[in-house]
C-alpha positions in Angstrom: 142.6 -27.6 176.3 144.8 -28.5 173.7 144.6 -28.1 170.1 145.5 -31.5 169.3 142.6 -32.7 171.0 140.4 -29.9 168.7 141.6 -31.1 165.6 140.8 -34.5 166.6 137.2 -33.8 167.7 136.2 -32.1 164.1 138.1 -34.7 162.2 135.5 -37.1 163.6 132.5 -34.5 162.6 131.8 -33.4 165.8 130.9 -30.3 167.2 133.6 -27.8 168.9 132.0 -25.5 171.6 132.4 -22.1 172.0 135.1 -21.8 174.5 137.0 -24.5 171.9 136.7 -22.2 169.1 137.5 -18.8 171.2 140.7 -20.8 172.5 141.9 -22.1 169.1 141.5 -18.0 167.3 143.0 -16.4 170.4 146.1 -19.2 170.1 146.1 -19.0 166.6 146.1 -15.0 167.0 148.7 -15.1 169.2 150.9 -17.1 168.1 151.1 -20.3 170.9 148.9 -22.6 168.1 151.3 -22.8 165.0 150.0 -22.8 161.3 150.3 -26.7 160.7 147.6 -27.4 163.5 145.4 -24.5 162.1 146.0 -25.8 158.4 145.0 -29.2 159.7 141.9 -28.0 161.4 141.0 -26.1 158.8 141.0 -28.9 156.4 138.9 -31.0 159.3 136.3 -27.9 158.7 136.5 -28.4 154.5 135.7 -32.0 155.3 133.5 -31.9 158.0 131.6 -28.5 157.9 130.4 -26.2 160.5 127.0 -25.8 162.5 125.3 -22.8 162.1 126.3 -22.2 166.1 129.5 -23.4 165.4 130.4 -20.5 162.3 128.7 -17.8 164.7 131.0 -18.8 167.5 133.8 -19.1 165.0 132.9 -15.1 163.3 132.6 -13.5 167.2 136.0 -14.7 167.8 137.6 -13.6 165.2 135.4 -10.0 165.5 136.3 -10.1 169.2 140.5 -10.8 168.0 141.2 -6.9 167.5 139.5 -3.5 167.6 135.4 -3.6 167.6 134.3 0.0 166.3 131.8 1.7 168.7 129.7 4.0 166.7 127.3 4.8 169.6 128.5 8.4 169.3 127.1 8.6 165.7 123.0 9.5 165.9 120.7 7.4 163.8 120.6 3.7 162.7 123.5 2.9 161.2 123.3 0.4 158.0 126.4 -0.8 156.1 127.0 -2.5 153.1 129.4 -4.7 152.0 129.8 -6.5 148.2 131.5 -9.9 147.4 133.2 -8.1 144.8 133.0 -7.8 141.3 134.0 -6.2 137.6 132.7 -2.8 137.6 131.2 -2.8 140.5 131.5 0.9 141.7 127.9 0.8 143.8 129.5 2.6 146.6 130.2 5.8 144.8 126.5 6.2 143.9 124.4 4.4 147.2 126.3 5.8 150.2 125.1 9.6 148.4 121.8 8.4 147.8 121.4 6.9 151.3 123.1 9.9 152.9 121.2 12.3 151.3 117.9 10.8 152.6 119.1 11.1 156.2 120.6 7.5 156.8 124.0 7.4 158.4 127.0 5.6 156.3 130.0 4.9 158.8 131.7 2.8 156.0 135.0 1.1 156.1 136.0 0.0 152.2 139.2 -1.9 151.0 141.0 -1.5 148.1 141.1 -3.7 145.0 143.7 -6.8 144.4 143.5 -8.8 141.3 140.7 -8.6 138.8 138.2 -6.5 141.3 138.4 -3.2 142.1 138.4 -1.2 145.5 136.5 1.7 146.6 139.1 3.4 148.2 141.2 3.4 145.1 138.0 4.8 143.1 137.6 7.8 145.5 141.5 8.4 145.3 140.7 9.6 141.9 139.6 12.8 143.3 142.9 14.6 143.8 143.5 15.2 147.7 140.9 12.5 149.2 141.9 10.7 151.9 140.7 7.9 153.7 143.2 7.8 156.6 141.0 9.4 158.8 141.0 9.5 162.8 138.1 8.0 164.6 137.0 11.6 165.6 136.9 12.9 162.2 135.4 9.9 161.2 132.3 10.1 163.6 132.0 14.0 163.2 131.7 13.9 159.3 129.0 11.2 160.1 127.3 13.4 162.3 128.1 16.6 160.0 127.2 15.3 156.7 125.9 11.9 156.8 129.1 10.1 155.2 132.5 8.9 156.2 134.3 6.0 154.1 137.7 5.1 155.8 140.3 2.5 155.0 140.5 -0.8 157.0 142.5 -0.2 160.3 145.0 -3.1 160.8 143.6 -4.5 164.1 140.3 -4.9 162.8 139.4 -8.7 162.9 143.3 -9.9 163.0 142.6 -13.2 163.3 140.6 -13.4 159.7 143.2 -12.0 158.4 146.1 -14.1 159.4 143.6 -17.6 158.9 143.2 -16.3 155.3 146.5 -16.2 154.2 147.1 -19.9 155.9 144.0 -21.1 153.8 145.1 -19.2 150.6 148.2 -21.4 150.6 146.8 -24.8 152.3 143.5 -25.4 150.0 141.1 -24.8 152.0 139.4 -20.9 150.9 136.6 -22.5 149.5 134.4 -23.9 152.4 131.1 -21.9 153.1 131.5 -21.4 156.9 135.3 -20.0 156.7 134.6 -17.9 153.7 131.1 -16.6 155.4 133.1 -16.0 158.8 136.0 -13.6 157.0 133.7 -11.2 155.3 131.2 -11.1 158.7 133.7 -10.9 161.5 135.3 -7.4 159.8 131.3 -6.8 158.9 130.6 -7.1 163.2 133.9 -5.1 164.0 132.9 -2.2 161.9 130.4 -1.1 164.3 126.9 -1.0 162.3 123.6 -1.6 163.4 122.4 -3.4 160.4 124.2 -4.8 156.9 123.2 -5.5 153.2 125.0 -7.4 151.3 125.5 -7.8 148.1 126.4 -11.3 146.9 127.4 -11.6 142.9 127.0 -14.6 141.2 128.4 -15.8 137.9 131.2 -15.8 135.8 132.9 -12.6 137.2 132.2 -13.3 140.9 133.5 -15.2 143.8 130.8 -17.7 143.8 130.1 -18.9 139.9 127.3 -20.8 140.4 123.9 -19.4 141.5 122.8 -22.2 144.2 126.8 -21.3 145.9 125.8 -17.5 146.0 122.4 -18.6 148.0 124.2 -20.8 150.1 127.0 -18.1 150.8 124.0 -15.0 151.7 122.1 -17.3 153.2 125.2 -18.5 155.8 126.2 -14.6 155.9 122.2 -13.3 157.0 122.3 -16.1 159.7 125.5 -15.2 161.1 124.7 -11.6 161.6 121.1 -12.2 162.5 122.0 -14.5 165.2 124.7 -12.1 166.5 121.8 -9.3 166.9 122.4 -7.0 163.9 119.6 -6.8 161.1 120.9 -8.5 158.1 119.6 -9.2 154.6 121.4 -9.9 151.3 120.6 -9.3 147.5 121.5 -11.8 145.4 122.8 -9.8 141.9 124.5 -10.6 138.6 127.8 -11.1 138.1 127.8 -12.8 134.6 128.9 -9.7 132.8 130.6 -6.4 134.1 128.1 -4.0 135.7 127.5 -0.6 133.9 129.4 -0.2 131.1 132.5 1.3 132.7 135.1 -0.8 133.8 138.5 1.0 135.6 138.9 3.5 138.4 138.2 7.2 137.0 136.0 6.0 134.1 133.9 3.4 136.9 134.0 6.9 139.0 132.3 9.2 136.1 129.8 6.7 135.9 128.6 6.9 139.4 128.4 10.3 138.9 126.3 10.0 136.4 123.9 7.7 137.8 123.6 10.3 140.5 122.7 13.5 138.0 119.9 10.7 136.5 122.1 9.5 133.0 123.4 6.1 134.6 123.3 2.2 133.1 119.8 1.1 133.9 121.4 -2.7 135.3 123.7 -0.4 137.6 120.9 2.0 139.0 118.6 -1.4 139.4 121.8 -3.0 141.7 122.0 0.4 143.7 118.1 1.1 144.0 117.7 -2.9 145.5 120.5 -2.4 147.9 119.5 1.1 149.0 115.6 -0.2 149.0 116.9 -2.4 152.2 119.3 0.3 153.6 116.1 2.6 154.1 113.9 0.0 155.4 116.3 -1.4 157.8 116.6 2.5 159.1 113.1 3.1 159.1 113.3 5.4 156.7 110.9 3.4 154.0 107.9 1.5 154.6 108.6 -0.9 151.7 110.7 -1.1 148.8 108.1 1.0 146.3 108.7 3.9 148.7 112.6 3.3 149.2 112.8 3.4 145.3 110.7 7.0 145.1 112.8 8.4 147.5 116.1 7.5 146.0 114.8 9.0 142.6 113.8 12.5 144.3 117.0 13.1 145.6 118.8 12.2 142.4 115.8 14.2 140.6 116.3 17.6 142.9 120.7 16.8 143.1 120.6 15.9 146.4 122.7 13.2 146.1 125.3 14.7 143.8 125.7 17.5 146.4 126.1 15.3 148.8 128.9 13.5 147.0 130.5 16.3 146.8 130.2 17.7 150.6 131.6 14.0 151.4 134.6 14.6 149.0 135.4 18.2 150.3 135.0 16.5 153.6 137.7 14.0 153.2 140.2 16.5 151.3 139.2 15.9 147.7 138.9 18.8 145.6 135.0 18.4 144.4 134.9 20.4 141.1 135.4 16.7 139.9 132.0 16.3 141.0 130.5 19.1 138.9 132.8 18.1 136.0 133.7 15.1 134.9 136.2 16.0 131.9 138.9 17.0 134.6 139.4 13.2 135.6 142.8 11.9 134.2 142.6 10.7 130.6 144.7 7.8 129.1 147.0 8.9 126.2 145.6 6.2 123.7 142.3 4.7 122.9 141.3 1.3 120.9 137.8 0.1 119.6 137.4 -3.8 119.6 135.2 -5.0 117.0 133.5 -7.6 116.5 134.4 -10.7 114.4 131.2 -12.1 113.3 127.1 -11.3 113.2 124.7 -12.6 116.0 123.6 -11.7 119.7 126.4 -11.0 122.5 125.7 -14.3 124.7 127.9 -13.4 127.5 130.7 -11.1 128.8 133.0 -13.3 131.3 133.3 -10.4 133.4 136.4 -12.1 135.0 138.6 -11.9 131.7 137.4 -8.2 131.3 138.5 -7.6 134.9 141.7 -9.0 133.9 142.1 -6.9 131.0 141.7 -3.8 133.0 144.8 -4.8 135.6 146.7 -5.3 132.3 146.2 -2.1 131.3 147.7 -1.0 135.0 143.7 -0.2 136.2 144.5 -3.0 138.8 146.9 -4.7 141.5 148.9 -7.9 141.0 150.4 -7.7 144.2 149.4 -4.8 147.5 152.7 -3.0 146.2 151.3 -2.8 142.3 150.7 1.5 141.6 147.5 1.6 139.7 146.6 3.9 136.8 144.0 5.7 137.5 143.0 6.9 133.8 143.0 3.5 131.9 140.3 1.1 131.7 137.5 -0.5 129.1 133.9 1.1 128.3 131.5 -1.4 127.0 129.6 -0.6 123.9 127.6 -4.1 123.5 126.1 -6.0 126.4 124.2 -9.5 127.2 121.5 -10.3 124.6 122.3 -7.0 122.5 122.4 -7.4 118.7 125.8 -6.8 116.8 127.0 -6.6 113.1 130.4 -7.7 112.0 132.8 -4.8 112.4 131.0 -3.5 115.2 132.6 -1.9 118.1 132.0 -4.0 121.0 134.2 -2.0 123.5 136.5 0.7 123.9 139.7 0.0 125.6 141.6 3.4 127.0 145.3 3.3 127.7 149.1 4.4 128.2 150.9 1.6 127.0 150.3 0.3 123.6 152.0 -2.8 124.2 149.7 -3.4 127.5 146.9 -2.3 125.0 147.5 -5.2 122.3 147.4 -7.8 125.3 144.5 -6.4 127.0 142.9 -6.0 123.5 143.0 -9.8 123.0 141.7 -10.6 126.5 138.3 -8.7 126.0 137.9 -10.1 122.7 138.0 -13.5 123.9 136.0 -12.3 127.1 132.9 -11.5 124.5 130.8 -14.9 123.5 128.4 -14.2 120.2 126.0 -16.5 119.6 123.8 -17.3 116.7 120.6 -17.1 118.5 119.2 -14.3 121.3 119.3 -15.8 124.8 117.0 -15.0 127.3 118.0 -11.9 129.9 118.8 -12.7 133.2 117.5 -10.0 135.6 120.3 -8.2 137.8 118.5 -8.3 140.7 118.1 -12.1 141.6 117.3 -12.7 144.8 116.6 -10.9 148.2 117.1 -13.1 151.2 116.1 -12.5 154.6 116.4 -14.7 157.8 
């Protein structure tokens, strides 16, 4: 078998066999197939596409290129959740304690933030001492004993995907649906859960800006998961503005804790409950969405979800006193209100611009080596469809460097689009997608 022949075959629009795809991924991973041949293949895929079967085979080959976690020692149906990334997306911090408090084990691999989207691990490290670098034995024990563990992705989890993504990033072959779907799902399938719930963002702050593209990606990933033998579903959620009010690590953690106390933003709670209801149904804990929502509200009302968060933080070395006293979290030295320049209604908030503003303050990474300032961020005062008066505060910036705050303020002001007429409000939960 020669890579040259496979490139030619795909260039002509023909399907690659399961064996050919595995040969290609194995060879690229071990270095016997060079970058220039793989980049030719990815470009051919961009022009010719891949069938459902090819996409599943590609995903499984990348999954099997490294470690595949064995979670069989964890009792119960294990349901994983993945977000395609957004601004103000602190969903895992509230969702996982709620689900775990209802007896559904959460064994989750998470990543750090890069660019304008935040990472779950960075947010969790706002708790002093918290570590996601835990052994597999501790990971499994924590899930069995308290129902929840979140660890950083191991270096050998789907290494083919890591290598292939780096190549796609520099050869203009990132935005191809089969390649995107297989990249995400190879890591999810390697993480070992029994079922997968996907939070696919749509809108100006999402990876997929167009709604139809978000649906297509969701359908592709659900198809892959189902064909790979996992219960899989996706929820399309809005990212035409930041989720909730807080953007920035410690600010988002506080907002997630407030949600577990029953005081969180309505749109954030809707996303948490939408994802959680599917997780509970998959795990057999709830018969339908209505029962799931009732159960989730009950563990918020009786304090069980907040207690579960504290147990989880303690189990991974963190200081759980912060869960019960959010004033302990680090605070920025300065704050600045961003005011409206005219009367009107908030037409939309460019979420990506707000995320970049947070990164400008030091709250995100431009490179993997960047050090994050956990205390900085932005708290929105006005959101889509809200009425505003000239001079009224739209958002408050929190920072430790006045020069950076000035630059961030310009971005936040630019992110707010004010119109003279009120627009129809889009639902935050747009669609549920099952196979």
